[in-house]
C-alpha positions in Angstrom: 25.4 -30.2 -1.9 26.3 -29.0 1.6 26.0 -31.4 4.5 25.0 -30.2 7.9 27.5 -30.4 10.7 26.7 -32.2 14.0 26.5 -28.9 15.7 24.0 -27.5 13.2 21.7 -30.6 13.3 21.9 -30.7 17.1 20.6 -27.1 17.2 18.0 -27.6 14.5 15.5 -30.1 16.0 12.9 -29.4 13.3 15.2 -31.0 10.7 14.3 -34.4 12.3 10.5 -33.9 12.5 8.3 -35.1 9.7 6.3 -32.4 8.2 2.5 -32.6 8.7 0.5 -33.6 5.7 -1.9 -30.9 4.6 -5.5 -31.9 4.9 -8.1 -31.3 2.2 -9.7 -28.6 4.3 -6.4 -26.8 4.8 -5.6 -27.1 1.1 -9.0 -25.4 0.3 -8.4 -22.7 2.8 -4.9 -22.1 1.4 -6.3 -21.9 -2.1 -9.0 -19.5 -0.9 -6.5 -17.3 0.8 -4.2 -17.3 -2.2 -7.2 -16.4 -4.5 -8.2 -13.5 -2.1 -4.6 -12.3 -2.1 -4.5 -12.3 -5.9 -7.8 -10.5 -6.1 -6.6 -7.9 -3.6 -3.4 -7.4 -5.5 -5.3 -7.0 -8.8 -7.7 -4.5 -7.1 -4.8 -2.5 -5.7 -3.0 -2.5 -9.1 -6.2 -1.3 -10.9 -6.8 1.4 -8.2 -3.2 2.6 -8.5 -3.5 2.7 -12.3 -6.8 4.6 -12.0 -5.3 7.1 -9.6 -2.4 7.6 -12.0 -4.8 8.2 -14.9 -6.8 10.7 -12.8 -3.6 12.6 -11.9 -2.7 12.8 -15.6 -6.2 14.1 -16.5 -6.1 16.6 -13.6 -2.7 17.8 -14.8 -4.1 18.3 -18.3 -7.0 20.3 -17.0 -4.7 22.4 -14.8 -2.3 22.9 -17.7 -5.2 24.1 -20.0 -6.7 26.4 -17.3 -3.3 27.9 -16.6 -2.6 28.7 -20.2 -6.2 30.0 -20.8 -5.8 32.4 -17.8 -2.4 33.6 -19.0 -3.8 34.1 -22.5 -6.7 36.1 -21.0 -4.4 38.3 -19.0 -2.3 39.0 -22.1 -5.4 39.9 -24.1 -6.6 42.2 -21.3 -3.2 43.9 -21.0 -3.0 44.3 -24.8 -6.5 45.9 -24.9 -5.5 48.2 -22.1 -2.3 49.3 -23.9 -4.2 49.9 -27.2 -6.9 51.9 -25.4 -4.2 54.0 -23.6 -2.4 54.7 -26.9 -5.7 55.7 -28.6 -6.7 58.0 -25.7 -3.2 59.6 -25.6 -3.3 60.1 -29.4 -6.8 61.7 -29.2 -5.7 64.0 -26.3 -2.6 65.1 -28.3 -4.7 65.8 -31.3 -7.2 67.9 -29.2 -4.3 69.7 -27.6 -2.8 70.4 -31.1 -6.1 71.7 -32.4 -6.6 73.9 -29.3 -3.1 75.4 -29.7 -3.8 76.0 -33.4 -7.1 77.7 -32.7 -5.5 79.8 -30.0 -2.7 80.8 -32.4 -5.3 81.7 -35.1 -7.3 83.7 -32.5 -4.2 85.7 -31.5 -3.4 86.4 -35.1 -6.9 87.6 -35.8 -6.8 89.9 -32.7 -3.4 91.4 -33.8 -4.8 92.3 -37.2 
């Protein structure tokens, strides 16, 4: 245990004063304040947890919405590509038939 030096005790006058006894009223007020602080800490803790859970739920919603929209875009593009190929194939078939008819017509005209 450390003992104070004369210089330290001379500078610290509160070391010689007797501490004031706490009255019953002060004790009740202290308990009331401590209880309020605990309630406030618990409220803040619950609020922080609730905000954390809300952020998690919002992230899940955003995640689902993002992937739903990406999936929708992919489906839209796939449908457009399939339609383009079908149209191109139909046009090529028409062109081939037209050329064949034109060739047949020319052959008929020659004979």
